[in-house]
C-alpha positions as CSV (number, residue, x, y, z in Angstrom):
1,M,-12.0,-13.5,39.7
2,T,-11.8,-11.9,43.0
3,I,-10.2,-8.7,44.1
4,D,-7.7,-8.6,46.9
5,A,-8.6,-5.2,47.8
6,E,-6.3,-5.1,50.9
7,Q,-3.5,-6.3,49.1
8,H,-4.1,-3.1,46.6
9,R,-4.3,-0.8,49.8
10,R,-1.2,-2.4,51.4
11,L,0.8,-2.0,48.2
12,A,-0.9,1.9,47.6
13,E,0.8,2.3,51.6
14,Q,4.3,1.4,50.1
15,L,4.3,2.4,46.7
16,L,1.9,5.7,46.7
17,T,2.6,7.8,49.1
18,D,4.8,10.2,48.2
19,A,3.2,12.0,44.9
20,H,5.3,15.4,44.9
21,L,6.5,17.8,42.2
22,V,9.7,17.4,41.1
23,I,11.2,21.1,39.7
24,G,14.7,21.2,39.7
25,D,16.3,20.2,42.9
26,S,13.2,21.0,44.8
27,R,10.3,18.4,45.9
28,T,6.7,19.9,46.4
29,S,3.7,18.1,48.0
30,S,1.3,21.2,47.4
31,A,1.3,23.4,44.9
32,S,-1.6,25.9,43.6
33,G,-3.7,23.7,41.7
34,G,-5.1,21.9,44.7
35,S,-5.1,18.3,44.9
36,H,-6.1,15.3,43.4
37,R,-7.2,12.2,45.6
38,H,-6.5,9.2,43.2
39,V,-8.8,6.3,42.8
40,N,-7.7,2.6,42.6
41,P,-9.2,1.8,38.7
42,T,-9.4,-2.1,40.5
43,T,-11.1,-1.6,43.8
44,G,-13.1,1.9,42.8
45,R,-11.5,3.5,45.9
46,E,-9.1,6.2,47.2
47,Q,-5.7,5.5,47.5
48,A,-3.8,8.9,47.5
49,D,-3.4,12.9,47.2
50,V,-1.6,14.1,44.2
51,P,-0.6,17.7,44.0
52,L,-1.7,19.4,41.2
53,A,0.5,22.1,39.5
54,G,-0.8,25.8,38.6
55,P,0.4,28.3,36.0
56,S,3.3,29.4,38.9
57,E,4.2,25.8,39.3
58,I,4.6,25.7,35.3
59,D,6.6,28.7,35.3
60,D,9.0,27.5,37.9
61,A,9.3,24.6,35.9
62,V,9.8,25.8,32.6
63,A,12.8,28.3,34.7
64,S,14.1,25.2,36.2
65,A,14.5,23.5,32.4
66,R,15.6,27.0,30.9
67,E,18.8,27.4,33.5
68,A,19.6,23.3,33.5
69,F,19.5,23.6,29.5
70,Q,22.5,25.8,29.7
71,I,24.5,23.2,31.4
72,W,22.9,20.0,30.0
73,R,23.9,21.1,26.1
74,R,27.1,21.6,27.1
75,W,28.1,18.5,28.0
76,R,29.9,16.4,25.9
77,P,28.0,13.5,23.7
78,D,29.3,11.2,25.6
79,E,28.8,12.1,29.2
80,R,24.9,12.6,28.0
81,R,25.3,8.8,26.6
82,D,26.2,8.0,29.8
83,A,24.5,9.3,31.7
84,L,20.9,8.1,30.0
85,L,22.3,4.4,29.9
86,R,22.8,4.7,33.7
87,L,19.4,5.6,33.9
88,A,18.1,3.0,31.6
89,A,19.8,0.7,34.0
90,L,18.5,1.9,37.0
91,V,14.7,1.6,35.5
92,L,15.5,-1.9,34.8
93,R,17.0,-2.3,38.7
94,D,13.5,-0.5,39.9
95,G,11.7,-2.2,37.3
96,P,9.3,-4.6,39.6
97,T,8.7,-1.7,41.9
98,I,7.3,0.4,38.7
99,G,5.2,-2.2,37.7
100,S,3.2,-2.7,40.7
101,V,2.6,0.9,40.3
102,L,1.8,0.8,36.8
103,T,-1.0,-1.6,38.2
104,L,-2.2,0.3,41.1
105,E,-2.1,3.7,39.4
106,A,-4.2,2.7,36.0
107,G,-4.7,-0.9,36.6
108,V,-2.3,-2.1,33.9
109,P,-2.1,-5.9,34.3
110,S,1.0,-7.4,35.8
111,A,1.6,-9.5,33.0
112,V,1.9,-6.0,30.7
113,A,3.0,-3.5,33.6
114,G,6.3,-5.7,34.1
115,G,7.5,-5.6,30.6
116,L,7.2,-1.7,30.2
117,P,10.2,-0.9,32.1
118,R,12.1,-2.9,30.0
119,R,10.7,-0.9,27.0
120,A,11.2,2.2,28.7
121,A,14.8,0.8,29.6
122,D,15.1,-0.2,25.4
123,Y,14.3,3.5,24.1
124,L,16.8,5.4,26.7
125,S,19.5,2.9,25.5
126,Y,18.7,3.7,22.2
127,Y,18.6,7.1,22.1
128,A,21.8,7.3,24.4
129,G,23.6,5.4,21.2
130,Y,22.6,8.2,19.2
131,A,24.2,11.1,21.7
132,D,27.3,11.0,20.2
133,K,26.4,10.3,16.5
134,L,24.4,13.2,15.2
135,E,26.2,14.7,12.1
136,G,25.8,17.7,10.2
137,S,26.4,17.8,6.6
138,V,29.1,19.4,4.1
139,I,26.9,21.6,1.3
140,P,28.5,21.5,-2.6
141,I,29.1,24.9,-3.5
142,F,30.4,27.3,-6.2
143,P,32.1,29.3,-6.3
144,E,35.1,27.1,-4.9
145,N,36.2,29.5,-2.2
146,A,33.4,29.1,0.0
147,F,32.2,26.6,2.7
148,D,28.6,25.8,3.5
149,Y,28.0,23.5,6.2
150,T,25.1,22.4,8.4
151,T,24.9,21.7,12.2
152,L,22.1,19.8,14.4
153,E,21.0,22.0,17.6
154,P,19.0,21.1,20.3
155,L,15.3,23.1,20.5
156,G,16.0,23.9,24.1
157,V,13.1,23.1,27.0
158,I,10.5,20.6,25.7
159,G,6.7,20.3,27.3
160,I,5.8,16.1,27.2
161,I,2.4,15.5,28.0
162,S,1.6,12.3,28.5
163,T,-1.4,9.7,29.2
164,W,-1.6,7.1,31.2
165,N,-1.9,3.9,29.5
166,G,2.1,4.2,28.3
167,G,3.7,5.1,31.5
168,I,7.1,5.2,32.0
169,S,7.7,3.5,28.6
170,S,5.9,6.6,26.8
171,I,8.1,9.5,28.5
172,A,11.6,7.4,27.8
173,R,10.5,7.1,24.2
174,K,9.8,11.0,24.3
175,A,12.3,12.2,26.9
176,G,14.8,9.3,26.0
177,A,15.3,11.3,22.4
178,A,14.8,15.0,23.6
179,L,18.0,14.5,26.2
180,A,20.2,12.5,24.1
181,V,20.4,15.1,21.8
182,G,20.8,18.0,24.5
183,N,17.3,19.2,25.8
184,T,15.5,19.7,29.3
185,V,11.9,18.2,29.7
186,V,9.1,19.7,31.6
187,V,6.3,16.7,31.8
188,K,3.1,17.2,32.7
189,P,1.6,13.6,33.7
190,M,-2.1,13.2,33.9
191,E,-3.8,13.3,37.7
192,L,-4.9,9.4,36.8
193,A,-1.8,8.3,36.3
194,P,1.6,10.4,37.7
195,F,3.4,8.3,40.0
196,S,5.7,6.4,37.6
197,V,6.5,9.4,35.9
198,I,7.4,11.0,39.6
199,R,10.1,7.9,39.7
200,F,11.4,8.4,36.6
201,A,12.0,11.9,37.4
202,E,14.0,10.6,40.6
203,L,15.9,8.3,38.9
204,A,17.0,10.4,36.3
205,I,18.4,12.8,39.4
206,E,20.0,9.5,40.8
207,A,21.3,8.6,37.3
208,G,23.3,12.0,37.4
209,L,21.3,14.3,34.9
210,P,21.7,17.8,36.8
211,P,18.5,19.1,38.6
212,G,16.3,20.9,36.0
213,V,17.0,18.8,33.0
214,V,13.7,16.3,33.9
215,N,11.1,18.1,35.8
216,V,7.5,16.7,36.9
217,V,4.6,18.5,37.2
218,P,1.2,16.5,37.5
219,G,-1.4,18.5,36.7
220,A,-5.1,19.5,35.2
221,A,-6.2,21.4,32.4
222,D,-5.2,24.6,33.6
223,A,-1.5,23.3,34.2
224,G,-1.4,22.0,30.5
225,E,-2.4,25.0,28.9
226,A,0.2,27.0,30.9
227,L,2.8,25.0,29.6
228,C,1.6,25.1,25.7
229,G,1.6,28.5,25.9
230,H,4.0,29.3,27.5
231,P,6.9,31.5,25.6
232,G,9.8,29.3,26.9
233,V,8.7,25.8,25.9
234,N,10.2,25.0,22.3
235,K,8.4,22.2,21.5
236,I,5.2,20.1,23.0
237,S,5.2,16.6,22.3
238,F,1.6,14.9,23.3
239,T,0.1,11.7,23.6
240,G,-3.6,11.5,24.0
241,G,-7.2,12.3,22.5
242,L,-8.0,14.1,19.8
243,E,-10.1,17.4,21.7
244,T,-6.9,17.9,23.7
245,A,-4.9,17.9,20.8
246,R,-7.0,20.4,19.0
247,A,-6.9,22.6,22.3
248,I,-3.0,21.7,22.4
249,L,-2.3,23.2,19.1
250,A,-5.0,26.6,19.2
251,V,-2.7,27.4,22.8
252,A,0.4,26.2,20.9
253,A,-0.6,28.7,18.2
254,R,-0.3,31.5,20.1
255,N,4.0,31.2,20.0
256,I,4.0,29.7,17.2
257,T,5.1,26.8,19.1
258,P,5.8,23.3,17.2
259,V,4.0,20.1,18.2
260,V,4.3,16.4,18.0
261,L,0.9,14.9,18.8
262,E,0.4,11.0,19.1
263,L,-3.2,10.6,18.9
264,G,-5.9,7.5,18.9
265,G,-6.5,5.3,16.3
266,K,-9.3,3.2,14.5
267,S,-7.4,0.5,13.2
268,G,-8.9,-2.3,10.4
269,N,-8.0,-5.6,11.0
270,I,-8.4,-7.4,7.4
271,I,-8.4,-10.9,7.1
272,F,-9.0,-12.9,4.0
273,P,-9.8,-16.4,3.3
274,D,-6.6,-17.8,2.6
275,A,-5.4,-16.5,6.0
276,D,-4.2,-18.8,9.1
277,L,-7.7,-18.7,10.1
278,A,-7.1,-20.4,13.6
279,A,-4.3,-17.6,14.2
280,A,-6.4,-14.8,13.1
281,G,-8.9,-15.8,15.1
282,Q,-6.7,-16.1,18.2
283,F,-5.1,-12.8,17.4
284,S,-8.2,-10.7,16.4
285,G,-10.1,-11.6,19.6
286,S,-7.4,-11.0,22.1
287,V,-5.2,-8.2,21.1
288,C,-7.8,-5.7,20.8
289,M,-9.5,-6.5,24.3
290,S,-5.5,-6.3,26.4
291,M,-5.2,-3.4,29.1
292,A,-9.1,-3.3,28.7
293,G,-8.7,-2.1,25.2
294,Q,-6.5,0.7,26.1
295,G,-3.8,0.6,23.1
296,C,-4.0,3.4,20.2
297,V,-2.9,0.9,17.9
298,Y,-5.2,-1.8,18.9
299,P,-7.1,-3.6,15.9
300,T,-10.9,-2.3,16.6
301,R,-12.7,-2.9,13.4
302,L,-12.3,-6.0,12.2
303,I,-12.9,-6.4,8.2
304,V,-13.5,-10.0,7.5
305,H,-14.5,-11.5,4.3
306,E,-18.1,-13.1,3.9
307,D,-17.0,-15.9,3.1
308,V,-15.3,-16.7,6.4
309,H,-17.0,-14.4,8.6
310,D,-19.0,-17.0,10.5
311,E,-15.7,-19.3,11.6
312,I,-13.8,-15.8,12.3
313,L,-16.8,-14.9,14.7
314,E,-17.1,-18.3,15.9
315,R,-13.0,-18.0,16.8
316,V,-13.0,-14.5,17.7
317,V,-16.1,-14.8,20.7
318,A,-14.5,-17.8,21.8
319,V,-10.7,-16.1,22.2
320,A,-12.3,-13.2,23.9
321,A,-14.6,-14.9,26.3
322,A,-11.8,-17.0,27.5
323,L,-9.8,-14.1,28.4
324,P,-8.7,-13.8,32.2
325,F,-11.0,-10.8,33.3
326,G,-10.5,-9.5,36.5
327,D,-7.4,-8.1,39.4
328,P,-4.9,-6.4,37.6
329,L,-2.3,-7.8,40.4
330,A,-3.0,-11.5,38.9
331,S,-0.2,-12.7,36.9
332,T,-2.8,-14.4,34.5
333,T,-5.1,-11.4,33.9
334,V,-5.6,-10.4,30.3
335,V,-8.5,-7.8,30.9
336,G,-8.4,-5.4,33.7
337,P,-10.3,-2.0,34.3
338,V,-10.2,1.0,32.4
339,I,-8.8,4.3,33.7
340,S,-11.3,5.9,36.0
341,E,-15.3,6.2,36.7
342,G,-15.9,8.4,34.2
343,H,-13.9,6.7,31.2
344,R,-15.8,3.3,31.9
345,D,-19.2,5.6,31.6
346,R,-18.2,6.8,28.6
347,I,-17.3,3.5,27.2
348,M,-20.9,2.1,28.2
349,G,-22.8,5.0,26.9
350,M,-21.1,4.2,23.6
351,I,-22.0,0.5,23.6
352,D,-25.7,1.4,24.8
353,R,-26.1,4.0,21.6
354,A,-24.8,0.9,19.4
355,R,-27.6,-1.3,21.2
356,S,-30.1,1.7,20.7
357,D,-29.3,2.6,17.0
358,A,-29.1,-0.9,15.8
359,S,-26.0,-0.7,14.8
360,G,-25.1,-4.1,14.9
361,Q,-25.4,-6.9,17.2
362,I,-23.7,-7.6,20.7
363,V,-22.8,-10.9,20.3
364,L,-20.7,-10.9,23.7
365,G,-20.3,-8.8,26.8
366,G,-22.3,-5.0,26.7
367,E,-21.6,-5.5,30.4
368,R,-20.0,-3.8,33.1
369,G,-18.1,-5.8,35.6
370,S,-20.2,-7.6,38.3
371,G,-20.0,-9.0,41.9
372,E,-16.5,-8.6,43.2
373,L,-15.5,-6.1,40.2
374,A,-19.0,-3.9,40.6
375,D,-16.9,-1.6,42.7
376,G,-14.0,-1.4,40.0
377,F,-14.2,0.3,36.5
378,F,-14.6,-3.3,34.7
379,I,-15.9,-3.6,31.2
380,R,-16.6,-7.4,30.1
381,P,-14.9,-8.1,26.8
382,T,-17.2,-6.6,24.4
383,I,-18.3,-7.8,20.5
384,I,-20.7,-6.0,17.7
385,D,-21.7,-8.1,14.9
386,G,-22.6,-6.7,11.9
387,V,-21.5,-2.7,12.2
388,A,-22.0,-0.7,9.2
389,S,-18.6,1.4,8.7
390,D,-20.5,4.6,8.9
391,A,-22.0,3.6,12.3
392,Y,-20.8,5.9,15.6
393,I,-19.0,2.7,17.4
394,A,-17.3,2.1,14.1
395,Q,-15.7,5.9,13.1
396,E,-15.1,6.9,16.9
397,E,-12.5,5.6,18.8
398,V,-13.6,3.8,22.4
399,F,-10.5,3.2,24.0
400,G,-11.8,0.4,25.5
401,P,-12.6,-3.3,25.4
402,V,-15.1,-3.3,21.9
403,L,-14.7,-4.8,18.7
404,S,-16.7,-3.9,15.8
405,V,-16.8,-6.4,13.2
406,M,-17.7,-6.1,9.4
407,T,-17.6,-7.6,6.5
408,F,-16.0,-7.3,2.5
409,S,-16.7,-9.1,-0.7
410,D,-13.1,-8.3,-2.7
411,E,-9.6,-7.0,-1.8
412,E,-10.9,-3.1,-3.1
413,E,-13.9,-3.2,-0.8
414,A,-11.7,-4.0,2.4
415,I,-9.3,-1.5,1.6
416,A,-12.1,0.9,1.3
417,L,-13.6,-0.3,4.6
418,A,-10.4,0.1,6.3
419,N,-9.5,3.9,5.3
420,D,-13.0,4.6,6.1
421,T,-11.9,6.2,8.9
422,P,-10.9,10.1,9.4
423,Y,-7.9,8.5,11.9
424,G,-4.7,6.7,9.9
425,L,-2.9,5.0,13.0
426,A,-2.4,1.3,12.1
427,G,-3.7,-1.2,10.1
428,Y,-3.6,-5.0,10.1
429,V,-3.8,-7.5,7.3
430,H,-4.0,-11.5,7.5
431,T,-3.5,-13.4,4.3
432,N,-1.0,-15.9,3.2
433,D,-0.3,-14.4,-0.2
434,L,2.6,-12.1,0.3
435,R,1.9,-10.3,-2.9
436,R,-1.5,-9.1,-1.2
437,A,-0.1,-8.7,2.0
438,H,2.5,-6.0,0.4
439,R,0.0,-4.7,-1.9
440,V,-2.9,-4.2,0.6
441,A,0.0,-2.8,3.1
442,G,0.8,-0.1,0.5
443,A,-2.9,1.0,-0.1
444,L,-3.6,1.4,3.7
445,D,-3.7,5.2,4.9
446,A,-2.0,4.1,8.5
447,G,1.4,5.2,9.6
448,Y,1.9,1.5,11.2
449,V,0.6,-1.7,9.0
450,S,1.3,-5.0,10.4
451,L,1.0,-8.3,8.4
452,N,-0.1,-11.9,10.3
453,S,1.2,-10.6,13.6
454,F,1.5,-8.1,16.7
455,A,4.2,-6.9,18.1
456,A,5.3,-4.2,20.3
457,L,7.8,-2.1,17.5
458,P,11.4,-1.7,18.4
459,A,12.7,1.3,20.0
460,S,14.8,1.5,16.3
461,A,11.2,1.4,14.5
462,P,9.6,5.5,13.7
463,F,5.7,5.0,15.1
464,G,3.2,8.0,14.4
465,G,-0.2,7.9,12.4
466,F,-2.1,10.1,9.5
467,G,-4.9,11.9,9.5
468,L,-6.2,12.7,13.0
469,S,-4.1,10.3,14.4
470,G,-1.5,12.8,15.0
471,V,1.4,15.0,13.7
472,G,5.5,13.9,13.3
473,K,6.9,10.2,14.6
474,E,8.3,9.0,17.9
475,G,11.0,6.3,17.6
476,G,13.7,5.6,15.7
477,R,15.9,8.2,13.7
478,Q,13.2,10.1,12.8
479,G,12.1,10.3,16.8
480,L,15.1,11.9,17.3
481,L,14.8,14.5,14.8
482,E,11.6,15.8,15.9
483,F,14.1,17.5,18.7
484,V,16.4,19.3,16.9
485,R,17.1,22.1,14.1
486,T,18.9,22.6,11.6
487,K,21.7,25.6,11.1
488,N,23.3,26.4,8.1
489,I,26.5,28.3,8.2
490,Y,28.3,29.8,5.1
491,L,32.0,30.9,5.3
492,G,33.2,33.0,2.5
493,M,37.2,32.8,1.7
494,G,38.3,35.9,-0.2
């Protein structure tokens, strides 16, 4: 596939020229953290300057959020509801533009990027509906001349640190829940993908949210440390990698700041012999390669029964090899670039290690993009067969278009292989035996299990993993309750 570098340049000039910090009602295109020269992952060319917040801008943003909190928390719940519904409508209105921004900044294929604003609007609308429906409770008490009840209160300022692959959808899931119950937010997007998040903040102002309710401060690690260690921040919500999460926990511990962590995964995808093998093969060769494998829930370990291994492997290789690979602006592209040169090199290093360690046989891919794709950060869909469960490539999250294949002989072994990882985000089971499907789903150490399918979770579903995949939940009522505190009030009446 050819890359239309000129089209990328023109779109970047239209959509990425005004990167700035949003702090209260101020906009600034320069900051104490310097600047980041943003590189288009498709072309490998620089396309915009991003101002980076330093600790001083974090201080300003938290102060702005704390001031706005005293206003926003006192809005009537129905007023907050209506404001979030207006924000959802604006996200939908600007959906095509936001989708193009996601493609330019993070290489998200346009077929996927175009749907992310809709998901963002779904989260905002869902949580808007909860704004006037949170209720406390009356506690049964003895003696009868007393009254005891609970109320749910907003926490205050929520620090949100986002990664590149979720964009505006991830921010809406976090911020929508926090805002609905009366909190304010300070969002630090990665410098690699800040543009769609900046647009979210601008749309929040247009929707009528008071200045300071949504603040956006792109920044590097020093800004993240300042945010997580700030005494004015009441909770941290983070999506990203394990090592960054460990650093966040260490800094947040200084003030005993609670955290929600949505981290990585190494999800097992079990195929039993009685499954619909055509459907299972299509699923297994395509889902893990979407967005160049940059999805935390993707089924990156294929655990297939030995009796159907050869057939499934043939199907999976054929599916993955046929996936449209190249320019994410093309409407048919499924596998685009990874986010950065450094990330591409890390993934290739893991593939090379698997090759040198004889950790299975590379039966597809294992190469960077070539020809017109050579300047971008492309890796061809890669499948490694015969991988041992304890191999590095099978234990560590790749976050790229790489699938490890292993076999099992019985149900007990399949479950053991699926659970043989420190992660616990997702699991997948393919079988036509519903008893087995639910039995295996119950045995998997994963926060989300999908049976014979894969679909984006609705806004009403809780999402979050076990083990090294994170702490807490996002989405659904459980995601909302992450951002409230429970107060008990006792009244003695004589």
